[in-house]
C-alpha positions as CSV (number, residue, x, y, z in Angstrom):
1,M,135.3,94.5,19.0
2,K,134.0,93.2,15.6
3,K,130.4,93.1,16.9
4,R,130.7,96.6,18.2
5,F,132.0,97.8,14.8
6,I,129.1,96.1,13.0
7,R,126.6,97.7,15.5
8,I,128.0,101.2,14.8
9,I,127.8,100.7,11.0
10,F,124.2,99.5,11.4
11,L,123.3,102.6,13.5
12,L,124.8,104.9,10.9
13,I,122.9,103.2,8.1
14,L,119.5,102.9,9.9
15,P,118.6,106.6,9.5
16,V,119.2,106.4,5.7
17,I,117.0,103.3,5.5
18,L,114.3,104.9,7.5
19,S,114.5,108.2,5.6
20,G,114.2,106.2,2.3
21,G,111.2,104.4,3.5
22,F,109.6,107.7,4.7
23,W,110.3,109.3,1.3
24,T,108.7,106.4,-0.5
25,S,105.6,106.6,1.7
26,S,105.5,110.4,1.3
27,A,105.9,110.3,-2.5
28,S,103.1,107.7,-2.8
29,A,100.8,109.9,-0.8
30,L,101.0,112.9,-3.2
31,T,97.8,114.1,-4.8
32,E,97.3,114.2,-8.5
33,E,97.9,117.9,-8.6
34,Q,101.1,117.6,-6.4
35,S,102.3,114.9,-8.7
36,L,101.8,117.1,-11.8
37,L,103.7,119.9,-10.1
38,G,106.5,117.4,-9.2
39,E,106.7,116.2,-12.7
40,A,107.1,119.7,-14.1
41,W,109.8,120.3,-11.5
42,R,111.6,117.1,-12.5
43,I,111.6,118.0,-16.2
44,V,113.3,121.3,-15.5
45,N,115.6,119.7,-12.9
46,L,116.9,117.2,-15.6
47,A,117.1,119.4,-18.6
48,Y,117.6,123.0,-17.6
49,V,120.8,124.6,-19.0
50,D,121.7,126.6,-15.8
51,D,122.9,124.2,-13.1
52,S,122.4,126.9,-10.5
53,F,118.8,127.4,-11.4
54,N,119.2,131.2,-11.3
55,H,121.3,130.9,-8.1
56,Q,118.7,129.2,-6.0
57,N,118.1,125.9,-4.3
58,W,115.8,124.2,-6.8
59,W,114.8,121.5,-4.4
60,F,113.6,124.1,-1.8
61,V,111.5,125.7,-4.6
62,R,109.7,122.4,-5.1
63,Q,109.2,121.8,-1.4
64,K,107.8,125.3,-0.8
65,L,105.3,125.1,-3.7
66,I,104.2,121.5,-3.1
67,K,103.0,122.4,0.4
68,K,100.6,124.9,-1.1
69,P,96.9,123.9,-1.2
70,L,96.5,122.7,-4.8
71,E,92.8,122.2,-4.9
72,N,92.3,122.2,-8.7
73,R,94.3,122.3,-12.0
74,D,94.3,126.1,-12.2
75,D,96.0,126.2,-8.7
76,T,98.6,123.7,-10.0
77,Y,99.2,125.7,-13.2
78,N,99.7,128.9,-11.1
79,A,102.2,127.1,-8.9
80,I,104.1,125.8,-11.9
81,Q,104.2,129.3,-13.4
82,E,105.4,130.7,-10.1
83,M,108.1,128.0,-10.1
84,L,109.3,128.8,-13.6
85,A,109.1,132.6,-13.0
86,S,111.8,132.1,-10.3
87,L,114.2,131.2,-13.1
88,E,113.7,134.6,-14.6
89,D,114.0,133.0,-18.1
90,P,111.5,134.2,-20.7
91,F,112.2,131.1,-22.8
92,T,111.1,128.7,-20.1
93,R,107.4,128.8,-19.6
94,L,104.3,126.7,-19.2
95,L,102.0,126.1,-22.1
96,K,98.5,125.0,-20.9
97,P,96.7,122.5,-23.1
98,E,94.8,125.1,-25.1
99,Q,98.0,127.1,-25.7
100,Y,99.9,123.9,-26.7
101,N,97.1,123.0,-29.2
102,N,97.4,126.5,-30.7
103,L,101.1,126.1,-31.1
104,Q,100.6,122.8,-32.9
105,V,98.0,124.3,-35.2
106,N,100.2,127.3,-36.0
107,T,103.2,125.2,-36.8
108,S,101.4,122.4,-38.8
109,G,101.1,124.5,-42.0
110,E,97.3,123.8,-42.2
111,L,94.2,124.6,-40.1
112,T,90.4,124.5,-40.4
113,G,89.0,127.9,-39.7
114,V,88.2,131.3,-41.3
115,G,91.7,132.2,-42.6
116,L,92.6,135.3,-40.5
117,Q,95.9,136.3,-39.1
118,I,95.1,138.2,-35.8
119,A,96.9,139.9,-33.0
120,L,96.2,142.1,-30.0
121,D,96.7,145.9,-30.5
122,P,99.6,146.7,-28.1
123,Q,98.0,150.1,-27.3
124,T,94.3,149.4,-27.0
125,G,94.3,145.6,-26.4
126,E,91.7,145.2,-29.1
127,L,91.6,142.2,-31.4
128,I,92.8,143.3,-34.8
129,V,93.2,141.7,-38.2
130,I,96.8,141.6,-39.5
131,S,95.7,140.1,-42.8
132,P,93.3,137.6,-44.3
133,L,95.0,134.5,-45.7
134,E,95.0,134.0,-49.4
135,S,91.9,132.2,-50.8
136,S,90.3,132.0,-47.4
137,P,86.7,132.6,-46.3
138,A,87.8,135.8,-44.6
139,E,89.4,137.1,-47.8
140,A,86.3,136.2,-49.8
141,A,84.2,138.1,-47.3
142,G,86.3,141.3,-47.8
143,I,87.8,141.4,-44.3
144,Q,90.9,143.8,-44.5
145,P,94.1,144.4,-42.5
146,R,93.5,146.7,-39.4
147,D,89.8,145.7,-39.2
148,R,88.8,145.2,-35.6
149,V,87.0,142.0,-34.5
150,L,84.6,143.2,-31.8
151,K,82.6,140.0,-31.2
152,I,82.7,136.3,-32.1
153,D,79.3,134.7,-32.2
154,G,77.9,137.6,-30.3
155,Q,80.4,137.5,-27.4
156,S,82.8,140.4,-26.9
157,T,86.4,139.7,-27.8
158,S,87.5,141.9,-24.9
159,E,86.7,138.8,-22.7
160,F,89.1,136.5,-24.6
161,T,92.8,136.0,-24.7
162,L,94.4,135.7,-28.1
163,D,94.4,131.9,-27.7
164,E,90.7,131.9,-26.8
165,A,89.7,134.1,-29.7
166,A,91.7,132.0,-32.2
167,N,90.1,128.8,-30.9
168,R,86.6,130.2,-31.2
169,M,87.2,131.1,-34.9
170,R,88.5,127.6,-35.7
171,G,86.3,124.6,-36.1
172,P,85.1,121.8,-38.3
173,V,85.0,122.3,-42.1
174,G,81.5,123.5,-43.1
175,S,80.6,124.9,-39.7
176,S,79.9,128.6,-39.4
177,V,80.9,131.5,-37.2
178,V,79.7,135.1,-37.1
179,L,82.2,137.9,-36.6
180,T,81.3,141.5,-35.7
181,I,83.8,143.6,-37.6
182,L,84.5,147.4,-37.4
183,T,86.4,148.8,-40.3
184,E,88.4,152.0,-40.5
185,S,86.1,153.4,-43.1
186,N,82.8,152.7,-41.3
187,D,81.5,153.9,-37.9
188,Q,79.0,151.1,-37.6
189,P,80.1,147.5,-37.0
190,Q,78.8,144.8,-39.4
191,E,78.2,141.1,-38.8
192,I,79.8,138.7,-41.2
193,K,79.0,135.0,-41.3
194,L,81.9,132.8,-42.4
195,I,81.9,129.1,-43.3
196,R,85.0,127.5,-42.0
197,D,87.3,125.7,-44.5
198,T,90.7,124.0,-44.7
199,I,93.3,126.7,-44.9
200,E,96.9,126.2,-46.0
201,I,99.2,128.5,-44.1
202,N,101.8,130.4,-46.1
203,P,104.0,132.0,-43.4
204,V,106.2,134.0,-45.8
205,Y,105.6,137.3,-47.5
206,A,108.4,138.3,-50.0
207,E,108.8,141.5,-51.9
208,L,111.6,143.0,-53.9
209,K,112.3,146.6,-52.8
210,Y,114.5,149.1,-54.6
211,G,116.0,152.5,-53.7
212,P,118.3,154.8,-55.5
213,E,120.8,154.6,-52.7
214,T,120.3,151.0,-51.5
215,G,119.7,149.2,-54.7
216,K,117.8,145.9,-54.8
217,I,116.8,144.6,-51.4
218,G,114.9,141.4,-50.7
219,Y,112.2,141.9,-48.0
220,I,111.0,138.7,-46.3
221,R,108.4,138.7,-43.6
222,L,108.2,135.4,-41.6
223,S,105.0,135.5,-39.6
224,Q,105.0,131.9,-38.3
225,F,107.6,129.2,-37.8
226,N,105.6,126.3,-39.3
227,A,106.1,123.2,-41.4
228,N,106.1,125.3,-44.6
229,A,108.5,128.1,-43.4
230,A,111.9,126.7,-44.4
231,T,110.7,125.8,-48.0
232,E,109.0,129.2,-48.5
233,V,112.0,131.2,-47.3
234,S,114.4,129.1,-49.4
235,Q,112.2,129.7,-52.5
236,A,112.0,133.5,-51.8
237,V,115.8,133.7,-51.4
238,E,116.4,131.8,-54.6
239,S,114.1,134.1,-56.5
240,F,115.8,137.2,-55.1
241,E,119.2,135.9,-56.0
242,Q,118.1,135.5,-59.6
243,Q,117.0,139.1,-59.5
244,G,120.4,140.3,-58.3
245,V,119.6,141.6,-54.8
246,I,122.5,143.1,-52.8
247,G,121.0,142.5,-49.3
248,Y,118.0,141.2,-47.3
249,V,115.6,142.4,-44.6
250,L,114.2,139.5,-42.5
251,D,111.1,140.7,-40.7
252,L,110.2,138.6,-37.6
253,R,107.9,141.1,-35.9
254,N,104.4,140.6,-34.6
255,K,103.0,137.9,-32.3
256,T,100.1,136.7,-34.3
257,F,97.7,133.7,-34.5
258,M,96.1,132.0,-37.5
259,C,92.5,131.1,-37.2
């Protein structure tokens, strides 16, 4: 009876042992691209705030995508983006290496480039200047807000994403870049050669506004959340308090890049 009991226990455990061995063999056979997809899945699996993963079986999502033919890194990035899109969460997304590098630059408080704050026009998709940064090569060259950047080193900006355009304007100190600029006051574009330099990013613009009905209002525009932002906002608020403001407007509009 005792031997029979042990035999039954062994038969029950055997499938678990075999499935464990099979899983180890299968996991070790994953390609580099499948492993990257699996790592992205694992990070979300461990840290995501919604235990239901948008009311879906998160393991099945992994299994479905890992069976896709991932022949190169772009295929893997597309699969990861598809996986994250299933969460329907705008704050959980993939940053490719180029995008992550731009994030680091924008939040560091300093960059080497021409000193432009740029964005894509939401209506036309054109690359436009939000403003030149103070004491930058772009400001010295006379580039103005609302100027359109048509080309970078002779290549049309319509071919670039915002990340790509920013990267092409950045570069080592002392190197040059030629921008083809179209201003609102001129029908003909002009080529401007800029020498890149080290630019300190001031993300805060502050202005005291006054109305007969509203009184003194402190206007603060925060264009970037970078290493200097907290100090600059604090200084602006302190200055406004000394001037007796009765309220504030904090402007967080515009998705822009520094370059």
